[in-house]
N, C-alpha and C positions, 0 to 999 in steps of 0.2 A: 548163638541166632542163627536161625536158618535163613538163607537169602530168598528173595522173591520168587516166583516162579518164571516172570519174565525174564529176569535175570540169569536164570540158569539155561533157558533154551537156546539162546545165540551162544552159548559155552560149548553146550552140548553140538549145535550144528557145526562150530566151528571146528570140533573134535571128528565129526564126520567128514567134514568136507576136507580135512588137510588130512587126511587120516594116513594115506600114502608118503607123504614129505615127511610125517611123524615117525615112519615106520609101523602103523596101525595094523598095514595089511601084509607085513613081513611073516613069515614063522606058521606054523601050525597053529591055525586060530580058528573064530568063529567065521562062517560065510558072510560077506556084506548085506544078503538078505534077512539073516537072524537079526543082526545088529539093526537095521531098518524095521523090522517086524518089532523088536523089541522098544525102539525108540517110539514106534507108532502108537502101542499101547500103552506106552506109558503117557504120551501125550493126549491118546483120548481120555485115560483115568483120571488125568487133569482136569481136562476140560469138564466132563462129568462132574466131578468131585466141587468145581469150583462153583459150576452151575447150580447146582443143589444146598447152597451155603444158605443158613437163617440170614434173613434181613436182619441190618441194625449191626452188623459187622462190622471193621474197619477192615480194607482191602488188606492190608497186612496180614490179619486174623483169616481172613478167606483164603490167603494162599498159603499160610501156615497150615491149615486146616488139610488144604487140597493136596498139599505136599505128604501129610501124614497120612492120608487115607490112601495114598498111592505108593506108600513106601516099598512094597515087596517088588513092584515093577520098578522103581528105582535100582533097588539093588539088584536087581537080575541085569539092569540093562549096563550099571557101572563095573558089575563084575564080567560081564561080558567085553566090556571094553579095556578093560584092565588084565584081561587074560588074553587079548588080541596084542597089546601092548606089552606085555610082559615077556614074549617071544622075541620081540624087537630088541628088548633090553639084555636079554641074554646074550645076544649076538655083539653088544657092542665091548670095543678094547677098554682095558683099565685106564690108559688116558683119555679116552672120551667120556668115561664116567665119572673122573677126576675133575676134568673141565666142567661137565655139568654140575657137579659139586661145588666148584670154587664158584660157579655164576650163581648159584642159589645162595650160597652163603652173603655174597657179595650183597644180591638184590634184597634178602632179608635182614642182613645184620648191618654191614657197613652201610649202606646207604641211609638207613632210618637214621642210624648213629652220628653218621657226619653231617645229616641235615639237621638235626640236634644242635650238635655243637657248634654249627655256622648260625643257627639261630641264637645261641646264648652268647656267640661272640658280637653278634649286633647291638 
């Protein structure tokens, strides 16, 4: 299931604003102007595609159709962001990568399971 357009915009804005602290600007990667240009093109495509949706559809349907229409631009933006982030990840130490992996396991596996078990105990 695809996320609505409006929920993707803050996530991308966060990635772009927090880029230096996340290491997105480290290493060889696209210039910030390239990322900004791709993001603006994607946003413009979304606005135009959303504005041309037929009447009578649900808002979620309009958003899904707009995302589908702008898939190529979204893919280009994500690929550019991942390329920028890939250089920073290659420079991280093994310990830093292990801590990140452990944190993701805790967030996606241990926390939900412990919450579920806590609910069963009540």
